[in-house]
N, C-alpha and C positions, 0 to 999 in steps of 0.2 A: 529236820533240815540240818545238814552239817555245815559248819562255818569254819573255814581255815583261819587259824590264829596267825596274825602277822608276826613274823620273827622279829624280836627286838635286837637291834644291832649295837655293837659296842664300838666306841670310837677309841682309838689308841693314841695316847699322849705319853711322852717321856719327859720327866723332870729331873733336875740335878739338885743334890744337896747344896745349899748356898754356902756352906762352910768348907766343903771339900769336893773337888771335881771327881775324886775317885769313888766316893760313895754316891750311888744313884739308885733310884727306884723307878719302877715302871707303873704306870697308872692307866687303867682302862676306865672310861666313863661312859655310862649308858646314854645314848643320844636323846632318848625320850624322857629320861628322868636323871638329871644331873646329881641327885642325892645318892644314887647307887654307883659305887665305885669298886674296882678291884685293884689291889696293890700287890706288888712283889718286890721285895728288897733284893738288891744285887747280892749274889752269892747264896740266896735262900732258895729252897725248893718248894716253898709253900706260897699259895695265893690267898690273900684275905679279902673276902667280899664284905662290904660295909654298906649299910643304909644310914647315911649321915643324919637323916631326919629322925629316925627312930632309935638309932644307936645299936641296932642288931648287927652282928657280925659272925662270920663263920670262916674257917680255914680249910683249904683243899690242896691236894697234891698235884692237880693238873688244871691248866687254864680252861679246858673244855668243861670240867665239872664246875669250876667257879662261875663261868659264864651261864651255865644252865641254872645254877642256883640264883645268880644275879637277875635272871629274867623273871623270877617269881617274887622277888622282893618288892 
């Protein structure tokens, strides 16, 4: 029997650096597991996927690849 896996969705939030309005970063937070996040610094071309609970992290060049990896963390 085949069971279709439910796709995990990512919720998008944007936060600003509290010391400078010019520096900001983007944060994606997995809705079903708030310990898995993706961050991208302004001006950077890489996305970092982190599991805050385990400390595992990986960098990717595209948001699509980062989200795919974030689904398996």
